N, C-alpha and C positions, 0 to 999 in steps of 0.2 A: 150383532154378528159374533161377538166374542163370547156371549152366554153359551153358545152352542160347544158341544164336545167338540173334541180336534178331530175326530172321525165323521162328523155329521156331513161335512159339505164333500167328502170323496164318497160318502154312502150316496149323496143325493146326486151326484153327477155320474155314478158308475155305470147307468144305464146307457146304451147306445143313443137312445131319443135324447135330443137337447131339450132338458125340462124348462127352459125359458125361451126356447125357439132359436132360430137364426138370423131373424131380422132384427134390425137395432131397434132400441127403445125409441118410440116415436117423437116424444120431447126432444131426446138428444139428437135424433135425428134431424129435425126441424133446425135446431139451434145450430149444431155443427154445419148445417148447409148455408148459414148466414155469416160465418166466419171466413174471410179470405185476407191475404193466401194461407195455406195449409203450412203448419209449423210441427213443433211437437206437443204431442198430447200423453199426459198421464192418466190412468185408469186403473185406479185400487179397486179391490174387490171385483175383479172384471168377469169371474165366472167362467162360462163357456166361450167367451169370446166374441158374441155378436156385435157388441158395440165397438170393438177394436177393429174388427175385420171390415166393418163400414167405413169407419174413419180412414183406414189404409187404403179403402178403395177411393176414397176423396184426396189422397195422398199427403195424408198426415204420417210422421214419424211417430210410431206408438209404443209407450212403454206401459204394458199392463202386469199387474200382479194378483195373486191370490194365494190364499193358504192352501188350495185344493189341488195335489197332483192330477187328479183325475180331470178338473177344469181344465188345467193347462193342456193336457193331451189333446183334448176336445177342441180347444180353442186355437192350437197348432193345426189340427186336421181340418178346422174349417177355413182357418187362413191358406191351406194348400190346395182346398178345393176351389175356393176363390180366387186364387193365384196372387195373392198378397204376402207381405211380410210383415210380422209384429214382433216385437220384443217382450217376451214372458217369462216373468221370474215366478218363484213360489218363494212367498214370504207370509209370515203373520201380519197382519195390518198395524199391530202395536208396535211392532218392531221395525217398521218403515224409517230409512233414514234418507230425507230429502236433499236434493241437490239445489241450492239457493238459486233463485230467479232463472229458471231452466226452461221451463214449459210456457208454451203460448196459450195452453188452454188444459185444463183438467175435468174429469167427468166423474161425477159420483152418483151412481145410478142404483138405488135400492142397495145401498151400503147403510145397513142398520148397526150401529154400535152402543154399547152399554155406556152410562154415564161416566165411569171411571176413566175411560179412555178418549170418548167423543170430543172433547174440546181441544185437547192436545193433539189429537189426530187432525183435526181441521185447521189448528195452527199451522201445521207442517204442510198442509195442503197449499195454504195461503203464501208461505215462505218459498214454497217450489215455484211460483208463478212469477213470469216474468212482469215489468211494469205494461200494465193495460191488457194483461193476460186475462182470460175468462174462466169463471167456474161455472159449469152446468150442473144442476143437481137436481135430482126427483128422489124423493122417499114417501113412504107411508105416513100420512098424519094420524093423531091420536083418535080421528075418528073412525080408522079402520079397524079399531077393536071390535071383536064381534063379526066380522066379515070374513069370509072363507076364501076371497080372491087372491090372498097372498099376504106375505110379510109375517113378522113376530107379534104375536098375541101379548107382548110384554109393554105395558104403556111407557115405560122407561126408555125402550127402544124405538118409539115412535116421537113424532116431532110436531110443532106448531110453526106457525109463521113468526111468532113472536121469539120463539127460540131460534129459529133460522136468522132473523133479523139480527138477535144478540150476538149469536155465535160467529158470524160472518159480517161484525160491523165494520170490521177494516176494509171490506170491500164496498165498493159503489154498487149498489142495487139498482140493476137494470129491470128485471122482471121478478115479482115475488107473490105469488098467489097459491091459495089451497083450492082444489078442484074434485069435483067427482067427476070420474072417468070410467070408461069400459076399457079393461085391459084384455088384450089377446096374445100374449107374450108365452106360448106352451102352456102345458097343463099347471104350471104353478104360479101362473100369474093370469087368471083368467075369471073375468065377472065384473061387477061392481066394484069400484074402489075409490077410497079417499086418498089424494095424494097431494104433496106439497112440491110445487115447481120454483126453482130457483135459478137466476143469472147474475153473477157478480162479476165485476170488472176490478183488478187492482190497479189503483191509480197512484 
């Protein structure tokens, strides 16, 4: 994500159309529906708000952030249409300062980072989770190279199950798998895709 020019995401999100749709990511939706009771949720790189709004509808108190001002406005508009409230701030992911053991859950949905900041950022997410807090992650695997269904075409910004296992070794792994799925998330995530799905718990 940090590889892109500063105005890349504002340009992507500038249309009235929701480029990743208004429905939540399917894996995120399935996993969130398993967690009770609702609590505080952190959603970095949240874009146009589809996952934040869904979680708010389930009763979660949502803190979301993204570097794109255009994305924030669309997320707040979506929340208004769905009659829910989300907390949304504009901040560069690399400058995120976490609160210690504050969240019951965090979601990283297609948040692709370059090598220079990824591990430090992941450690911040772990730091922000309470004991027994969950992390829900989905991103494109290295097998996504050459596919036009979404994601960066830079192998350093894609991942493997081994890398995820290592980067989140401080979490108890509940689920970790690489899958080929069919994405139907707006025009920018559409078609056959190779993804990694992970659920971890802070013990």
